[in-house]
C-alpha positions, 0 to 999 in steps of 0.5 A: 839637263840644266834648267832653262834660265828663262822658263817658257810661260803659259799663254805667251808665244815663242819662236823655238828652234834648233839646228844640227850639230856643226850645222849638219843635216837633221832631216835626210829623207821625207820619212824623217820630216813626217816622223818628226811631225808625228812625234811633235804632235805626240809629245805636245798632246800630253796625257793628263794625270788621271786613272788608267781607266780614264786616259785623256789627253790635253794639248801642252801647247798650240802650234801656231806655225812651223817649218822643217829645214834640212839642218834646222827647224822653226816652231812658233808655239804658245804653251798652255802650261809651264811644262813645254820645255820638258816635252820638247826635250823628250821630242828631240831625244826621241827623234835623235834616238830614232835617227841614230838607229835608222842611219847607224850613227851615234852621238849628238844630232842637235847642236845643243838644247833648243833655243826659244825667244818670247814674242811679245807683240802681235806685230812680231808674231805676224812677221815671224810667221812670214819669216818661218814660211819663207825659210825654204825660199830664202835657202833656195830650196823652192821658188814658192813657199807653198811648194815646200811640204814641210811647213804650215804655209799650205795650211795657212792658204787653205791648200791643206787641212792639217791637224797640227797647226792653228793658222787662225791665231795669225790669220785672224789679224787679216781680212782673209787668207789672200791678204796673208798670202799678199803679206808673205809675197811682199816680203823684202829682206829688210823686214827681218830687221824688226824681228832680228832679236827673235831669230837664230843666233 
């Protein structure tokens, strides 16, 4: 696989996303969503280069927010080193192999390599987290973002205490969870204009 032209730099935040080949589904049943999230955690907890007798793990990156949709996914990530791209490639290859075996299919599952956009302002981080969490509502899959189980929004509201996302990175810029919820609730479509350069092509 060719080297990414723009490397993913440690300490920056990125909107990482990919969609199904020909915009087809990549998640077909609940277990697929849960399997992807388990693999995501597995590949973002990378083994340190230590002796076999002392095996430790270190996070490759922080997952700030996420949303899995039937035919695409959104990840808001902050890498801790410069090797995130490799781990995400391993994730998508592993997931594709598992889905192909489970569904007796062959060939590509994703449209290609994942895409990533650097988020260079705190304002963009807030708006992008809201955009990601509202994806199921905008797609007509649910009436309220907290009703979609395959995103980090429930963790943001304190309705679930997951081990994957770190909501505090965004929530620290609000007085409390209720203020973030209000921020999400008052969204209008024109709000996406300010982060259009960070969204799916």
